[in-house]
N, C-alpha and C positions, 0 to 999 in steps of 0.2 A: 216727673219729668222725663222724657224719652228722647233719643237721637236717632237721626237717620244712618244708615250704613255709611255713607259719605261722611258725614260729620265723625262719626267713630273712626273712620280712615285716618281722617286729619288729627283728630286729638291722638292718637297712640303712632301716627307716624307709620300708618300701614297701608295696606291696598284694599280697596275692594274686594279684588278677587281672593285674597285671603282670608276675608272675613266670611265671603260666601265658603269659602272651602270648610272653614271651621264650622259652620252651621251645618254644609252637608255631611260631615264626618261626626258632628254632634258633638264636638270639642265646645263649641259657643254656640247656642242656639237663642237668638234674642226673644225677650221674654213676651214681644208684643208683634203686632203687624197690625199695618195700617187699612182703612177700607178697600185700599186698592191691593192689600196683599204685600205690601212693600215692609222690609224688616225695620223694627223699632226697639233701640236697646235703651234698658235701663240703667239707673247707677251699680245698683247689683252686677248687670253684664259687665259694667266698666272696669268693677274691679274683679269679676273672674278673666279678662281679657287682658289687664295687668298682669296677673298671676302667670298667665300663659306663656306672655309675651317675655317674663323674667327667664320663666324655664327654658324658653326657646334661646335665649339670649346666653345660657348656660349652657346650651348644649343639648339639652334632652328632647329625643326624639317623643312627636306628637302623641304616641298612644302612652307613652309612659307619662308624659304632661296628663293626660285624660287619668290615668289611672292614681296618679296624685289629688289631683284635684277633686274627684268623686270617691276617696278615701272616707268613709262615713263616719272613721275615728280621728281624722285630721282635722283640725281647727284651722281659721284665717290666720290666727298668730303664729301658729305651729309653721303655716307655708313662709311665712315672713322672716321667722326667725333661721329654718332652713335657707332660704335664699340670701338673707343676711351672711350667713357664714360662708356660703358658698361665694358669693359675691366678692366677701373680704378675702378667702383665698385666691381668688382671680387676680385682684388687684395686687396682691404680694406678690403673685406669680409675673405679671406684666410689669410690676416696679423691678423685680429681677431683671427681666428681660430689657426693659429700659436702659438699667443701670449698666447691661452688658454691652448694649449698642453704643452708650455712652462711650463706655470704654473702649469699645473699638474704634469709634471715631477718634479719640483722642489719640491712640495707638496711632495709626493711620498717620494722623498727621507728623508726630514725629518717625513716622517711618518704621515703628518699633511692631513688626504683626507677629506679635506673640500671642499665645493664650495666657491666661493670669497665670494659670500652673508653670508655665515654660517661664515667663518672665520674674517669678519669683525663684526659679530656678538658677536663672541666669544672675539677676540684680537683689537677691536677697528681700528685703524690706525697704529696699529703695526703690521706688518706682517712677519712671522717668515720665510716666503720664501725669504726673503731678504739677510738671514745670511746663506740660508741653503749653498749654496757653498762654503763660508769660513768656517762654522762650521765643515764641511766633509775635509777641506784641512787642518785645524790644529789640528781636533782629531779624524778622521776618522779612524785611526788605534787603538784609545784606546779601553778597555774595558767598559767604562762609554758610549761611544759614540756607539756603539754596543748593548749596554743593552738598550739604550735609543732609538735607532731604532725598537728594537726589541718588545718592548712595546707597543710604540708609533702607531705601525704600526696598533694595533688592536682597536685604541681608535675612539669612535664615537664622533658626536658631542656632546653628553650630558657629556662624558668624558672630553671633552676639557672645556666645560664650566663649570665642577665642579671643574676643577683644578684651571681656571681662576679666580671663586670665592675665593677659598682659597687663591691665590694669593692676590686678592683684599682685601682679611681681614688681610692678613698678612700687606700689605701697608697701611692700615687705622690704625692698632696697631701702628707701628713705627712713621706714623704720628701723631698721639695722644701723644706720648711720647717726639717728636721733641717738641711740640705745649706746653705740660707742663712742658718743661724745663729740662725733665729728660735726664741725659747724656747718649752717647754710649756703656759706660762702666758699667751702671748701670745692676743689676740683670733682672730689668723687660726686657730692650732692649736687653740681653745677651738672654733672654727667648726667645723672637721673633725670634731670629737671629737662634736659634736652633730648634725652631718650622719651621722657612723656610728651613733649612736645612734637617730635617726629611721630608718636603713635596716632595723634590727633589728625596730623598732615596725613599719613598713611591710611589713616582709616574713617576719616571724617571729613576734615577741607582743608584747606591750605590756611598754614595757623603760624604766620609770623612772628618774631620776636616781641615786636609790640603788641599783638593779638594776645600772644601768650601770657603776658605780664597784666592785660587787663583779667583775664581769666584767674590769675594769680590773687589778682585783689579780690575777684568775686567769693572766694575761697574765704576770705576773712573778714566781708564786708556784709554777705547773706548769713545770716544764721544758720540757714536751712545746711547749707553747703558745708558748715564749719562741723556743724555736729553730725554730719554723715562721716565726714572725713575723718573727725578725730576719734571715732568709734574703732579706727586700729591704735591709736594711740594718743590721746591727750596732747594738745600742742602740735600735731603733724599738719595741719593748715596752714598755720603761721609758719613753720617752717619749710614748706613746700612753696609758699608765698615768697620768701629769701630766698630759697634755690632757686627760682624761676628769674627773680627779679637781677641775681648775680649773674646768671646765666646769659640773659640777655645783655646785661653791661661787656660780658666777656665776647661779646658778637658783634659790639659797636664798632 
């Protein structure tokens, strides 16, 4: 069985000109010619072409491809093993690149334009990107979400570090009150809750008391937020929710 140059070009999704070039440089010389002198390729030629195209896809120059295929000590199985290893490595690299692009896409959604290293430096092991899609689904059409997107899109690493430092200070104040035995309905706790609300207004979006209480409820109804907040002190999420509710009632 033999095939014309046009058929082979179609099988291999390459061009007739490419096959002519491979013939001219003796990289892939067709096994036969018909009575009119036209090239005819055998199954063995197709196997060699497959090897050539694999190596080309992996970035090997033509002279190196020729040296590899014409090595008398190499066998087809060895070529396949080498190509499999190289392709597997490339797949791994492409998967890493795809993950990085997805990471950047999600970060852009949240307006958090940081590298993974910078994000870890700012947020620790809490990754805002993990919540990006859900946040958009739940609040994407709200004015608060749109305002948060607008503001945070221009934030630098230093801006996020400042915001995180403010949040850390509020957490420290809440924990100090808990450890002192001060109740969440106290003036001191309500003052910290108010500072928390004002920080959101200043840095992210206009957060009225009603919206603030919704956030407080989320701190205790969504286990992910609860677990993250309670890293500072067990029970802190509930304490913050109660202080936020008390502060909202104080301002009614």
